[in-house]
Backbone of each chain as ProteinMPNN parsed JSONL, in Angstrom:
{"seq_chain_A": "XXXXXXXXXXXXXXXXXXXXXXXXXXXXXXXXXXXXXXXXXXXXXXXXXXXXXXXXXXXXXXXXXXXXXXXXXXXXXXXXXXXXXXXXXXXXXXXXXXXXXXXXXXXXXXX", "coords_chain_A": {"N_chain_A": [[147.446, 76.333, 151.099], [146.079, 75.232, 152.858], [143.074, 73.608, 153.828], [141.601, 74.318, 152.14], [139.793, 72.923, 149.193], [139.725, 72.573, 145.964], [137.979, 71.341, 142.994], [137.511, 70.193, 139.688], [140.974, 69.574, 139.24], [141.747, 70.005, 136.715], [140.5, 70.733, 133.654], [139.094, 69.936, 130.437], [137.047, 71.513, 128.177], [134.381, 71.486, 125.56], [133.291, 73.995, 123.333], [130.223, 75.328, 124.491], [129.781, 73.308, 126.093], [128.617, 72.482, 129.542], [129.58, 72.834, 132.953], [130.666, 72.239, 136.493], [132.618, 74.068, 138.942], [134.033, 73.034, 142.021], [134.462, 74.426, 145.233], [135.461, 73.656, 148.396], [135.818, 73.977, 151.992], [137.276, 73.642, 155.092], [136.989, 75.167, 157.547], [135.065, 76.636, 158.464], [134.458, 79.233, 157.227], [132.719, 81.998, 156.622], [133.007, 83.794, 154.444], [133.45, 83.564, 150.763], [135.046, 83.061, 147.818], [135.47, 83.435, 144.248], [137.67, 83.57, 141.723], [139.144, 84.526, 138.61], [142.105, 83.848, 136.908], [143.987, 85.306, 134.15], [146.601, 85.572, 131.891], [148.946, 88.172, 132.297], [147.021, 89.689, 133.523], [146.489, 89.392, 136.247], [144.479, 88.54, 139.181], [140.823, 88.503, 138.722], [137.858, 89.172, 140.134], [134.979, 86.84, 140.127], [132.531, 86.141, 141.383], [131.174, 86.084, 144.675], [130.62, 85.132, 148.137], [129.021, 85.78, 151.086], [128.051, 84.29, 153.068], [126.318, 81.28, 154.189], [123.762, 80.564, 151.591], [123.873, 82.946, 150.278], [124.936, 85.138, 147.635], [126.995, 87.022, 145.448], [127.597, 89.292, 142.742], [130.963, 90.005, 141.271], [133.84, 91.398, 139.768], [133.824, 90.403, 137.242], [131.193, 88.725, 136.287], [129.827, 87.813, 134.108], [128.516, 85.066, 132.223], [128.881, 83.378, 134.041], [127.516, 81.259, 136.811], [126.674, 80.983, 140.524], [126.418, 79.056, 143.358], [125.597, 78.822, 147.015], [124.712, 76.735, 148.873], [125.514, 75.25, 150.822], [127.459, 76.114, 153.885], [130.083, 75.167, 153.879], [130.857, 74.869, 151.085], [131.256, 76.207, 147.885], [130.098, 76.729, 144.73], [131.037, 77.128, 141.419], [129.575, 77.86, 138.262], [129.641, 76.882, 134.835], [127.372, 77.448, 132.213], [127.114, 77.595, 129.547], [129.888, 76.882, 128.036], [132.674, 79.055, 126.905], [135.248, 79.751, 124.655], [136.609, 82.214, 125.793], [136.292, 81.846, 128.421], [138.462, 80.239, 128.879], [140.879, 79.781, 131.393], [142.479, 80.1, 134.565], [141.068, 78.941, 137.521], [140.561, 80.265, 140.664], [139.834, 79.623, 143.946], [138.997, 81.481, 147.018], [139.031, 81.362, 150.485], [137.771, 82.656, 153.527], [138.829, 85.749, 154.944], [137.389, 89.252, 155.391], [138.383, 89.957, 157.837], [139.361, 87.538, 159.041], [142.002, 85.143, 158.696], [142.621, 84.43, 155.064], [142.69, 82.167, 152.688], [143.845, 80.616, 149.64], [142.468, 78.247, 147.124], [144.142, 75.506, 145.156], [143.707, 75.982, 142.452], [142.082, 75.584, 139.357], [142.614, 74.437, 136.263], [141.111, 75.459, 133.341], [140.357, 74.53, 130.108], [138.788, 75.692, 127.346], [137.525, 74.512, 124.088]], "CA_chain_A": [[146.326, 75.894, 150.525], [145.349, 74.269, 153.98], [141.6, 73.588, 154.265], [140.682, 74.771, 150.775], [140.041, 72.131, 148.18], [139.182, 72.8, 144.649], [137.627, 70.191, 142.271], [138.583, 69.468, 139.715], [142.227, 70.471, 139.003], [142.126, 70.223, 135.244], [139.243, 70.206, 132.479], [138.896, 70.406, 128.98], [135.502, 71.492, 127.661], [133.882, 71.834, 124.385], [132.289, 75.249, 123.254], [128.773, 74.937, 124.781], [129.088, 72.345, 127.179], [128.552, 72.997, 130.813], [130.344, 72.242, 134.091], [130.604, 72.928, 137.703], [133.664, 73.774, 139.662], [133.519, 73.142, 143.661], [135.459, 74.867, 146.214], [135.228, 72.916, 149.634], [136.46, 74.611, 153.08], [136.815, 73.008, 156.283], [137.407, 76.285, 158.245], [133.759, 77.338, 158.859], [134.575, 80.712, 156.979], [131.632, 82.706, 156.091], [133.357, 84.367, 152.824], [133.948, 82.445, 149.902], [135.206, 83.936, 146.433], [136.113, 82.812, 142.82], [138.578, 84.511, 140.976], [139.893, 83.856, 137.491], [143.537, 84.38, 136.486], [144.487, 85.368, 132.926], [147.935, 85.999, 131.894], [149.017, 89.581, 132.331], [145.81, 90.425, 134.138], [146.32, 89.377, 137.581], [143.152, 87.913, 139.456], [139.83, 89.159, 139.051], [136.775, 88.514, 141.185], [134.129, 86.53, 139.579], [131.489, 85.935, 142.123], [131.479, 85.981, 146.011], [129.595, 84.711, 149.053], [129.354, 86.362, 152.545], [127.404, 83.094, 153.947], [125.251, 80.315, 153.324], [122.694, 81.034, 151.051], [124.074, 84.483, 149.604], [126.002, 85.312, 146.691], [126.83, 88.422, 144.998], [128.642, 89.576, 141.532], [132.188, 90.711, 141.306], [134.164, 92.226, 138.617], [133.4, 89.658, 135.837], [130.256, 87.814, 136.557], [128.823, 87.314, 132.894], [128.881, 83.529, 131.816], [129.027, 82.547, 135.256], [126.544, 81.29, 138.105], [127.359, 80.639, 141.615], [125.631, 78.591, 144.429], [126.255, 78.482, 148.262], [123.717, 76.078, 149.575], [126.128, 74.674, 152.175], [128.378, 76.993, 154.182], [131.593, 74.925, 153.359], [131.004, 74.563, 149.602], [130.795, 77.438, 146.874], [130.148, 76.145, 143.536], [130.825, 77.837, 140.148], [128.824, 77.017, 136.932], [129.581, 77.547, 133.426], [126.081, 77.07, 131.583], [127.475, 77.303, 128.128], [131.178, 77.458, 127.986], [133.006, 79.689, 125.708], [136.738, 79.753, 124.566], [136.862, 83.148, 126.388], [136.382, 81.485, 129.63], [139.677, 79.551, 129.152], [141.467, 80.438, 132.389], [142.726, 79.495, 135.863], [140.203, 79.606, 138.473], [140.861, 80.122, 142.012], [138.777, 79.848, 145.075], [139.482, 81.889, 148.302], [137.968, 81.22, 151.59], [138.251, 83.615, 154.665], [138.68, 87.477, 154.555], [136.602, 89.921, 156.397], [139.116, 90.171, 158.955], [139.944, 86.407, 159.261], [142.962, 84.896, 157.64], [142.091, 84.038, 154.062], [143.467, 80.939, 151.873], [143.586, 80.083, 148.184], [142.583, 76.904, 146.711], [145.233, 75.325, 144.335], [143.415, 76.444, 141.148], [141.712, 74.83, 138.398], [142.929, 75.102, 135.004], [140.178, 75.356, 132.478], [140.304, 75.022, 128.792], [137.504, 75.281, 126.243], [138.13, 74.237, 122.848]], "C_chain_A": [[145.521, 75.126, 151.759], [143.78, 74.447, 154.041], [140.608, 73.974, 153.002], [140.761, 73.811, 149.414], [139.058, 72.543, 146.836], [138.997, 71.554, 143.692], [136.912, 70.464, 140.875], [139.93, 70.195, 139.349], [142.456, 71.034, 137.641], [140.761, 69.849, 134.63], [139.42, 70.718, 131.356], [137.423, 70.35, 128.698], [135.483, 71.916, 126.206], [133.014, 73.183, 124.405], [130.667, 74.892, 123.682], [128.655, 74.06, 125.781], [128.97, 73.243, 128.523], [129.227, 72.243, 131.904], [130.239, 72.845, 135.27], [132.032, 72.906, 138.408], [133.208, 73.863, 141.038], [134.694, 73.56, 144.349], [134.93, 74.227, 147.564], [136.037, 73.499, 150.679], [136.187, 73.871, 154.178], [137.04, 73.989, 157.572], [136.445, 77.009, 158.896], [134.105, 78.955, 158.678], [133.105, 81.01, 156.631], [131.915, 83.405, 154.811], [133.987, 83.479, 152.414], [134.196, 83.514, 148.521], [135.558, 82.96, 145.363], [136.564, 83.631, 142.071], [138.995, 83.659, 139.552], [141.397, 84.778, 137.262], [143.912, 84.306, 135.073], [146.063, 85.862, 132.673], [147.908, 87.558, 131.682], [147.889, 90.418, 132.924], [145.547, 90.278, 135.437], [144.964, 88.57, 137.958], [142.101, 88.729, 139.451], [138.777, 88.331, 139.565], [135.633, 88.365, 140.207], [132.555, 86.715, 140.519], [132.013, 86.208, 143.782], [130.511, 85.721, 146.87], [129.95, 85.28, 150.513], [128.6, 85.377, 153.533], [126.473, 82.301, 153.404], [123.954, 80.834, 152.643], [122.842, 82.4, 150.128], [125.317, 84.164, 148.585], [125.786, 86.507, 145.933], [128.015, 88.644, 143.738], [129.79, 90.386, 141.878], [132.516, 91.43, 140.194], [133.659, 91.772, 137.054], [132.636, 88.721, 135.88], [129.508, 86.829, 135.236], [129.617, 86.097, 132.598], [128.859, 82.693, 132.933], [127.988, 82.436, 136.228], [127.271, 80.706, 139.011], [126.036, 80.043, 142.623], [126.382, 78.442, 145.881], [125.097, 77.895, 149.153], [124.207, 75.28, 150.984], [127.274, 75.511, 152.526], [129.837, 76.504, 153.705], [131.664, 74.631, 151.747], [130.307, 75.896, 148.87], [131.235, 76.685, 145.48], [129.933, 77.271, 142.24], [130.477, 77.412, 139.053], [129.065, 77.949, 135.855], [128.3, 76.867, 132.729], [126.544, 76.808, 130.291], [128.946, 77.743, 127.95], [131.699, 78.007, 126.56], [134.81, 79.767, 125.675], [137.474, 81.159, 125.563], [137.142, 82.842, 127.888], [137.652, 80.447, 129.876], [140.792, 80.389, 130.239], [141.971, 79.467, 133.543], [141.871, 80.023, 136.764], [140.517, 79.18, 139.902], [140.033, 80.371, 143.048], [139.623, 80.569, 146.354], [138.412, 81.88, 149.334], [138.602, 81.959, 152.766], [137.996, 85.275, 154.09], [137.545, 87.903, 155.593], [137.178, 90.172, 157.686], [139.803, 88.728, 159.596], [141.074, 86.07, 158.157], [142.168, 84.19, 156.318], [143.187, 82.838, 153.375], [142.98, 80.747, 150.517], [143.408, 78.557, 147.993], [143.971, 76.776, 145.45], [144.756, 75.582, 142.943], [142.865, 75.129, 140.526], [141.988, 75.38, 137.14], [141.978, 74.514, 134.098], [140.337, 75.685, 131.188], [139.192, 74.63, 127.818], [137.856, 75.699, 124.93], [136.729, 74.505, 121.813]], "O_chain_A": [[144.469, 74.515, 151.572], [143.345, 75.56, 154.336], [139.381, 73.951, 152.899], [141.71, 73.941, 148.64], [137.846, 72.757, 146.867], [139.932, 70.754, 143.649], [135.776, 70.938, 140.901], [139.902, 71.413, 139.173], [143.062, 72.065, 137.345], [140.056, 68.905, 134.988], [139.862, 71.856, 131.198], [136.704, 69.376, 128.922], [136.386, 72.579, 125.695], [132.198, 73.439, 125.291], [130.047, 74.091, 122.982], [127.588, 73.941, 126.382], [129.182, 74.455, 128.562], [129.427, 71.038, 131.753], [129.749, 73.974, 135.283], [132.619, 71.826, 138.474], [132.24, 74.552, 141.359], [135.809, 73.106, 144.088], [133.72, 74.392, 147.718], [137.207, 73.592, 150.307], [135.055, 73.425, 154.365], [137.28, 73.429, 158.642], [136.712, 77.865, 159.739], [134.073, 79.778, 159.593], [132.376, 80.056, 156.36], [130.945, 83.594, 154.077], [134.779, 82.73, 152.986], [133.574, 84.56, 148.334], [135.899, 81.803, 145.607], [135.827, 84.537, 141.682], [139.124, 82.437, 139.467], [141.629, 85.977, 137.417], [144.195, 83.17, 134.69], [146.557, 86.619, 133.509], [147.035, 88.129, 131.03], [147.84, 91.644, 132.827], [144.576, 90.845, 135.939], [144.387, 87.972, 137.049], [142.223, 89.757, 140.117], [138.731, 87.103, 139.496], [135.235, 89.316, 139.534], [131.642, 87.449, 140.141], [133.184, 86.51, 144.015], [129.386, 86.044, 146.488], [131.085, 85.197, 150.982], [128.547, 85.661, 154.729], [125.882, 82.522, 152.347], [123.171, 81.531, 153.287], [121.951, 82.784, 149.37], [126.245, 83.357, 148.647], [124.673, 86.999, 145.745], [129.157, 88.196, 143.837], [129.699, 91.335, 142.657], [131.651, 92.078, 139.605], [133.28, 92.445, 136.096], [133.129, 87.644, 135.545], [128.939, 85.737, 135.259], [130.839, 85.961, 132.644], [128.823, 81.465, 132.856], [127.474, 83.5, 136.57], [128.271, 80.037, 138.749], [124.904, 80.525, 142.607], [127.539, 78.029, 145.961], [124.613, 78.559, 150.07], [123.509, 74.851, 151.903], [128.112, 75.715, 151.647], [130.652, 77.291, 153.224], [132.693, 74.117, 151.308], [129.238, 76.443, 149.141], [132.334, 76.204, 145.203], [128.98, 78.037, 142.098], [131.098, 76.415, 138.684], [128.878, 79.163, 135.778], [128.288, 75.636, 132.733], [126.344, 75.664, 129.883], [129.185, 78.929, 127.725], [131.345, 77.621, 125.446], [135.475, 79.831, 126.709], [138.636, 81.124, 125.968], [138.021, 83.422, 128.525], [137.801, 79.906, 130.971], [141.399, 81.414, 129.925], [141.88, 78.242, 133.457], [141.761, 81.235, 136.945], [140.696, 78.017, 140.264], [139.456, 81.458, 143.036], [140.774, 80.222, 146.616], [137.247, 82.25, 149.189], [139.814, 81.897, 152.972], [137.287, 85.762, 153.21], [136.957, 87.17, 156.387], [136.468, 90.589, 158.601], [140.639, 88.778, 160.498], [141.105, 86.557, 157.027], [141.192, 83.469, 156.523], [144.383, 82.79, 153.662], [141.773, 80.719, 150.279], [144.09, 77.735, 148.605], [144.597, 77.732, 144.993], [145.637, 75.326, 142.122], [143.051, 73.982, 140.932], [141.714, 76.544, 136.846], [141.904, 73.292, 133.974], [140.462, 76.87, 130.877], [138.8, 73.489, 127.576], [138.321, 76.787, 124.591], [136.827, 74.364, 120.594]]}, "seq_chain_B": "XXXXXXXXXXXXXXXXXXXXXXXXXXXXXXXXXXXXXXXXXXXXXXXXXXXXXXXXXXXXXXXXXXXXXXXXXXXXXXXXXXXXXXXXXXXXXXXXXXXXXXXXXXXXXXXXX", "coords_chain_B": {"N_chain_B": [[135.541, 103.162, 141.991], [137.85, 100.791, 142.882], [141.207, 100.543, 141.923], [144.325, 98.871, 141.143], [147.551, 99.317, 140.793], [150.449, 97.907, 139.686], [153.772, 97.932, 139.5], [157.424, 97.23, 138.145], [156.036, 95.373, 135.563], [157.639, 93.276, 134.667], [160.57, 91.919, 135.611], [163.856, 91.504, 135.503], [166.671, 90.556, 137.154], [170.02, 90.465, 138.57], [171.532, 88.25, 140.529], [172.237, 89.031, 144.17], [171.642, 91.542, 143.802], [169.751, 94.661, 144.732], [166.221, 95.516, 144.686], [163.125, 97.163, 143.964], [159.66, 96.623, 144.241], [156.483, 98.44, 143.129], [153.468, 99.181, 144.29], [150.421, 100.883, 143.614], [147.501, 102.264, 144.568], [143.68, 103.151, 144.249], [141.816, 104.087, 146.047], [140.845, 104.495, 149.325], [141.859, 102.164, 151.66], [142.006, 99.508, 154.03], [143.413, 97.18, 154.36], [146.072, 95.647, 152.758], [147.703, 93.338, 150.741], [150.665, 91.113, 150.087], [151.463, 88.582, 147.558], [153.077, 85.496, 146.594], [153.474, 83.747, 143.68], [154.223, 80.903, 142.348], [155.157, 79.19, 139.071], [152.178, 77.664, 137.525], [151.445, 76.941, 140.227], [149.366, 77.697, 143.243], [148.627, 80.971, 145.111], [150.691, 82.253, 147.579], [150.497, 83.554, 150.421], [152.539, 86.316, 151.586], [152.703, 88.881, 152.935], [150.684, 91.003, 155.297], [149.54, 94.094, 155.496], [148.556, 96.452, 157.54], [148.245, 99.014, 158.51], [148.993, 102.699, 158.527], [152.413, 103.225, 157.572], [153.171, 100.776, 158.132], [155.559, 98.052, 158.43], [157.053, 95.296, 157.201], [159.136, 92.232, 157.399], [160.597, 89.468, 155.978], [162.91, 87.353, 155.508], [164.665, 88.089, 152.976], [163.063, 89.82, 151.771], [160.849, 92.708, 152.123], [158.216, 94.538, 153.111], [156.575, 97.514, 153.045], [153.861, 100.284, 153.798], [152.248, 103.055, 152.985], [149.794, 104.583, 153.528], [148.706, 107.216, 153.019], [149.775, 108.233, 150.729], [148.989, 105.908, 149.161], [150.286, 103.666, 148.703], [152.314, 100.844, 148.387], [155.37, 99.107, 148.947], [157.681, 96.423, 147.845], [160.364, 95.575, 148.966], [163.263, 94.179, 147.423], [166.16, 92.216, 148.618], [169.538, 91.737, 148.013], [169.157, 89.655, 146.004], [168.308, 86.358, 145.359], [168.054, 83.239, 143.301], [166.262, 81.741, 144.157], [163.898, 83.462, 144.507], [162.734, 83.919, 142.488], [159.819, 84.33, 140.626], [156.258, 85.072, 140.503], [155.001, 88.006, 141.677], [152.288, 89.364, 143.345], [150.433, 92.337, 144.463], [147.539, 93.017, 146.584], [144.65, 94.635, 147.186], [142.303, 95.205, 150.035], [139.019, 95.926, 149.563], [136.821, 97.385, 151.226], [133.349, 96.753, 151.933], [130.132, 97.189, 152.724], [129.2, 94.668, 153.432], [131.048, 92.887, 152.853], [134.244, 92.231, 152.147], [136.197, 92.955, 149.128], [139.098, 91.533, 147.707], [141.072, 93.057, 145.557], [143.364, 92.743, 142.898], [146.641, 93.67, 141.784], [148.313, 93.466, 138.593], [150.546, 92.0, 138.857], [154.017, 91.287, 139.213], [156.509, 89.991, 137.345], [159.404, 88.102, 138.422], [162.507, 87.448, 137.743], [165.528, 85.88, 138.62], [168.639, 85.888, 137.994], [172.099, 84.37, 137.641]], "CA_chain_B": [[135.742, 101.764, 141.893], [139.217, 100.644, 143.433], [142.016, 100.125, 140.915], [145.515, 98.642, 141.618], [148.701, 99.216, 139.636], [151.812, 97.216, 139.995], [155.071, 98.14, 138.422], [157.173, 96.943, 136.871], [155.37, 94.041, 135.245], [158.511, 92.249, 134.558], [161.856, 92.264, 136.319], [164.964, 90.54, 135.33], [167.731, 91.216, 138.065], [171.145, 89.639, 138.89], [171.502, 87.703, 141.912], [173.178, 89.978, 144.736], [171.214, 93.012, 143.466], [168.272, 95.031, 145.383], [165.45, 96.238, 143.857], [161.561, 97.465, 144.678], [158.44, 96.773, 143.437], [155.661, 99.279, 143.546], [151.917, 98.967, 144.351], [149.714, 101.935, 143.823], [146.117, 101.921, 144.702], [143.105, 104.261, 143.978], [140.911, 104.648, 146.951], [141.45, 104.236, 150.659], [141.925, 100.725, 152.072], [142.178, 98.998, 155.336], [144.439, 96.172, 154.246], [147.202, 95.286, 151.708], [148.366, 92.157, 150.888], [151.4, 90.913, 148.85], [151.42, 87.222, 147.429], [154.027, 85.133, 145.705], [153.025, 82.667, 142.707], [155.054, 80.211, 141.31], [154.276, 78.823, 137.997], [151.334, 76.631, 137.794], [150.862, 76.987, 141.744], [148.455, 78.702, 143.711], [149.005, 81.94, 145.813], [151.188, 82.137, 148.675], [150.648, 84.686, 151.534], [153.668, 87.025, 152.187], [152.721, 89.935, 154.025], [149.553, 91.655, 155.123], [149.824, 95.27, 155.837], [147.278, 96.767, 158.263], [147.987, 100.386, 159.054], [150.035, 103.396, 157.824], [153.69, 103.1, 158.251], [153.584, 99.306, 158.733], [156.851, 97.514, 157.657], [157.085, 93.838, 157.606], [160.207, 91.775, 156.717], [160.897, 87.971, 155.957], [164.162, 87.114, 154.774], [165.379, 89.213, 151.905], [161.891, 90.604, 151.135], [160.594, 93.844, 153.099], [157.116, 95.324, 152.715], [155.833, 98.58, 153.684], [152.739, 100.722, 153.307], [152.008, 104.227, 152.941], [148.066, 104.957, 153.29], [148.434, 108.73, 152.577], [150.136, 108.087, 149.256], [148.249, 104.908, 148.675], [151.487, 103.047, 148.013], [153.24, 100.161, 148.948], [156.523, 98.62, 148.207], [158.127, 95.244, 148.123], [161.945, 95.371, 148.603], [164.041, 92.669, 147.665], [167.594, 92.766, 149.243], [170.483, 90.62, 147.575], [168.488, 88.68, 145.364], [168.91, 84.939, 145.094], [167.549, 82.7, 142.218], [164.965, 80.945, 144.694], [163.058, 84.493, 144.611], [161.997, 84.035, 141.012], [158.407, 84.113, 140.802], [155.391, 86.295, 140.215], [154.587, 88.635, 142.932], [151.143, 90.209, 143.387], [149.806, 92.851, 145.496], [146.084, 93.043, 146.306], [143.893, 95.624, 148.113], [140.91, 95.105, 150.241], [137.846, 97.07, 149.393], [135.896, 96.914, 152.444], [132.186, 97.311, 151.692], [129.047, 97.129, 153.864], [128.57, 93.215, 153.844], [132.055, 91.89, 152.822], [135.451, 92.779, 151.62], [136.643, 92.56, 148.014], [140.097, 91.845, 147.147], [141.352, 93.694, 144.169], [144.569, 92.464, 142.776], [147.441, 94.29, 140.553], [148.512, 92.817, 137.583], [151.609, 91.162, 139.073], [155.24, 91.528, 138.726], [157.296, 88.529, 137.275], [160.706, 88.525, 138.833], [163.48, 86.517, 137.075], [166.562, 86.327, 139.181], [169.718, 85.296, 137.096], [173.494, 84.271, 138.276]], "C_chain_B": [[137.51, 101.803, 142.113], [140.079, 99.836, 142.136], [143.449, 100.061, 141.474], [146.487, 98.537, 140.533], [149.841, 98.679, 140.091], [152.768, 97.717, 138.884], [156.383, 97.762, 139.075], [156.59, 95.696, 136.842], [156.263, 92.973, 135.06], [159.827, 92.679, 135.026], [162.723, 91.258, 136.062], [166.172, 91.07, 136.253], [168.712, 90.17, 138.207], [171.016, 89.385, 140.386], [172.693, 88.72, 142.757], [172.444, 91.579, 144.76], [169.802, 93.293, 144.363], [167.622, 95.598, 144.258], [163.957, 96.413, 144.447], [160.636, 97.353, 143.552], [157.317, 97.451, 143.885], [154.134, 98.79, 143.255], [151.221, 100.186, 144.529], [148.118, 101.538, 143.88], [145.21, 103.315, 144.71], [142.341, 105.037, 144.993], [141.597, 103.988, 148.465], [140.913, 102.831, 151.236], [142.258, 100.338, 153.347], [143.385, 97.984, 155.319], [145.177, 96.095, 152.776], [147.805, 94.092, 151.928], [149.476, 92.038, 149.79], [151.465, 89.11, 149.092], [152.651, 86.754, 146.556], [153.42, 83.95, 145.037], [154.053, 82.173, 141.939], [154.288, 79.471, 140.222], [153.53, 77.408, 138.229], [151.003, 76.317, 139.286], [149.896, 77.944, 141.888], [149.257, 80.004, 144.445], [149.593, 81.802, 146.976], [151.167, 83.511, 149.387], [152.15, 85.152, 151.984], [153.374, 87.778, 153.092], [151.182, 90.71, 153.991], [149.82, 92.755, 156.161], [148.643, 96.044, 156.359], [147.182, 98.349, 158.577], [149.25, 101.366, 158.235], [151.503, 103.335, 158.39], [154.209, 101.708, 158.537], [154.782, 98.792, 157.649], [156.715, 96.153, 158.306], [158.018, 93.136, 156.795], [160.32, 89.989, 156.885], [162.064, 87.61, 155.161], [164.643, 88.045, 153.916], [164.197, 90.098, 151.096], [161.296, 91.532, 152.481], [159.513, 94.522, 152.443], [156.831, 96.489, 153.19], [154.596, 99.302, 153.037], [152.651, 102.226, 153.685], [150.679, 104.624, 152.568], [147.752, 106.296, 152.52], [148.634, 108.867, 150.941], [149.709, 106.898, 148.379], [149.025, 104.125, 147.914], [152.061, 102.098, 148.795], [154.19, 99.499, 148.292], [157.034, 97.348, 148.711], [159.385, 95.269, 147.667], [162.411, 94.329, 148.628], [165.574, 93.061, 147.776], [168.461, 91.609, 148.829], [169.737, 89.506, 147.081], [169.071, 87.436, 145.042], [167.796, 84.358, 144.168], [165.986, 82.067, 142.715], [163.736, 82.154, 144.84], [162.242, 84.477, 143.402], [160.734, 83.449, 141.084], [157.566, 85.329, 140.458], [154.874, 86.841, 141.54], [153.301, 89.588, 142.56], [151.007, 91.223, 144.755], [148.22, 93.035, 145.433], [145.596, 93.997, 147.555], [142.684, 95.226, 148.435], [140.067, 96.317, 150.154], [136.777, 96.772, 150.338], [134.562, 97.567, 152.218], [131.184, 96.908, 152.947], [128.958, 95.736, 154.302], [129.842, 92.418, 153.67], [133.104, 92.949, 152.403], [135.837, 92.189, 150.334], [138.2, 92.656, 147.824], [140.618, 92.038, 145.752], [142.748, 93.294, 144.03], [145.302, 93.44, 141.52], [147.526, 92.989, 139.853], [149.645, 91.754, 137.815], [152.974, 91.534, 138.688], [156.017, 90.231, 138.611], [158.763, 88.742, 137.294], [161.312, 87.342, 138.065], [165.029, 86.915, 137.782], [168.001, 85.525, 138.536], [171.042, 85.325, 137.832], [174.19, 85.617, 137.549]], "O_chain_B": [[138.263, 102.643, 141.62], [139.705, 98.821, 141.549], [143.856, 100.982, 142.182], [146.332, 97.831, 139.537], [150.222, 99.177, 141.151], [152.533, 97.851, 137.683], [156.555, 97.894, 140.286], [156.561, 94.957, 137.826], [155.873, 91.818, 135.23], [160.166, 93.843, 134.81], [162.404, 90.111, 136.374], [166.602, 92.178, 135.93], [168.361, 89.008, 138.0], [170.522, 90.13, 141.232], [173.741, 89.107, 142.241], [172.682, 92.499, 145.543], [168.968, 92.43, 144.637], [168.117, 96.034, 143.219], [163.667, 95.741, 145.437], [160.711, 97.769, 142.396], [156.987, 97.191, 145.042], [153.729, 98.185, 142.263], [151.354, 100.682, 145.648], [147.647, 100.583, 143.262], [145.703, 104.39, 145.051], [142.176, 106.257, 144.958], [142.56, 103.233, 148.601], [139.728, 102.496, 151.241], [143.047, 101.148, 153.834], [144.236, 98.001, 156.208], [144.64, 96.569, 151.775], [148.338, 93.75, 152.983], [149.376, 92.671, 148.739], [151.501, 88.48, 150.149], [153.206, 87.586, 145.838], [152.851, 83.129, 145.757], [154.671, 82.783, 141.067], [153.1, 79.161, 140.317], [153.946, 76.408, 138.813], [150.242, 75.372, 139.494], [149.564, 78.798, 141.067], [150.483, 80.034, 144.343], [148.93, 81.044, 147.683], [151.782, 84.476, 148.933], [152.856, 84.41, 152.668], [153.746, 87.455, 154.22], [150.596, 90.973, 152.941], [150.193, 92.562, 157.318], [147.731, 96.275, 155.566], [146.099, 98.858, 158.868], [150.165, 100.916, 157.545], [151.703, 103.396, 159.603], [155.308, 101.44, 159.023], [154.885, 99.051, 156.45], [156.399, 95.879, 159.464], [157.918, 93.263, 155.574], [160.096, 89.427, 157.957], [161.914, 87.651, 153.94], [165.14, 89.006, 154.504], [164.355, 90.826, 150.116], [161.304, 91.105, 153.636], [159.7, 95.064, 151.353], [156.891, 96.292, 154.404], [154.275, 99.013, 151.885], [153.043, 102.53, 154.812], [150.418, 104.976, 151.417], [146.871, 106.478, 151.68], [147.889, 109.427, 150.137], [149.956, 106.819, 147.176], [148.757, 103.824, 146.751], [152.358, 102.432, 149.941], [154.009, 99.239, 147.103], [156.891, 97.096, 149.908], [159.726, 95.095, 146.497], [162.224, 93.493, 149.512], [166.108, 93.993, 147.174], [168.157, 90.5, 149.267], [169.69, 88.455, 147.722], [170.183, 87.36, 144.519], [166.685, 84.886, 144.198], [164.96, 81.936, 142.048], [162.649, 81.777, 145.277], [161.132, 85.009, 143.364], [160.514, 82.312, 141.502], [158.059, 86.421, 140.174], [154.367, 86.103, 142.386], [153.318, 90.408, 141.643], [151.416, 90.905, 145.872], [147.665, 93.187, 144.344], [146.126, 94.032, 148.666], [141.888, 94.888, 147.559], [140.343, 97.442, 150.571], [135.927, 95.908, 150.124], [134.498, 98.795, 152.273], [131.576, 96.367, 153.981], [128.659, 95.525, 155.478], [129.885, 91.324, 154.232], [132.93, 94.165, 152.324], [135.853, 90.96, 150.285], [138.666, 93.794, 147.775], [140.546, 91.146, 144.907], [143.441, 93.472, 145.032], [144.686, 93.855, 140.538], [147.1, 91.882, 140.183], [149.717, 90.757, 137.097], [153.024, 92.207, 137.658], [156.179, 89.479, 139.572], [159.35, 89.397, 136.433], [160.631, 86.353, 137.795], [165.605, 87.981, 137.564], [168.132, 84.347, 138.871], [171.198, 86.239, 138.642], [175.359, 85.916, 137.795]]}, "name": "protein", "num_of_chains": 2, "seq": "XXXXXXXXXXXXXXXXXXXXXXXXXXXXXXXXXXXXXXXXXXXXXXXXXXXXXXXXXXXXXXXXXXXXXXXXXXXXXXXXXXXXXXXXXXXXXXXXXXXXXXXXXXXXXXXXXXXXXXXXXXXXXXXXXXXXXXXXXXXXXXXXXXXXXXXXXXXXXXXXXXXXXXXXXXXXXXXXXXXXXXXXXXXXXXXXXXXXXXXXXXXXXXXXXXXXXXXXXXXXXXXX"}
């Protein structure tokens, strides 16, 4: 997980609340990604970014928004949390031909 | 759309035995990854396979890639308890502006005495 830090590590939300997950990297990577991991389903791509100021949708983007205002930070937002968004969220930094690293994960529970 | 299938989903094996995990994918790809994940932890990169016929080995694990068959295997030799974990394969879908890593569902491996 060298150089990729996710904040927070754990969070419990009530349905309808909002929150932002932060992924920070210090490796000057252009590419950053957000995944969610649910039991028995592997990791699924939510959104990704190929550089500062750019974002794009992945496999399961609904209910999430992202921003990449600074190259080192990739933010994942939940505007109105739902129980279906209970999951473990992983950020990945790198790729596109460079070595990539995962963050340590954020465990989110929506009640 | 790229799909990645892994089997088996669950594997219980005795120490000292050999076994193979399979990863099939549906479209052409330049790179295939194998990861290990321990409970409550992040993903640890095991292997990156870049070309047809590529074979990489680390300890009791050996990974291979057949791009023509769109198949990768992770072979476990003489399993030990420390190998108990969930193993994921992931395939790069290279697009015009980026690459997307598509994961298999994972194989949960338990090694018992």
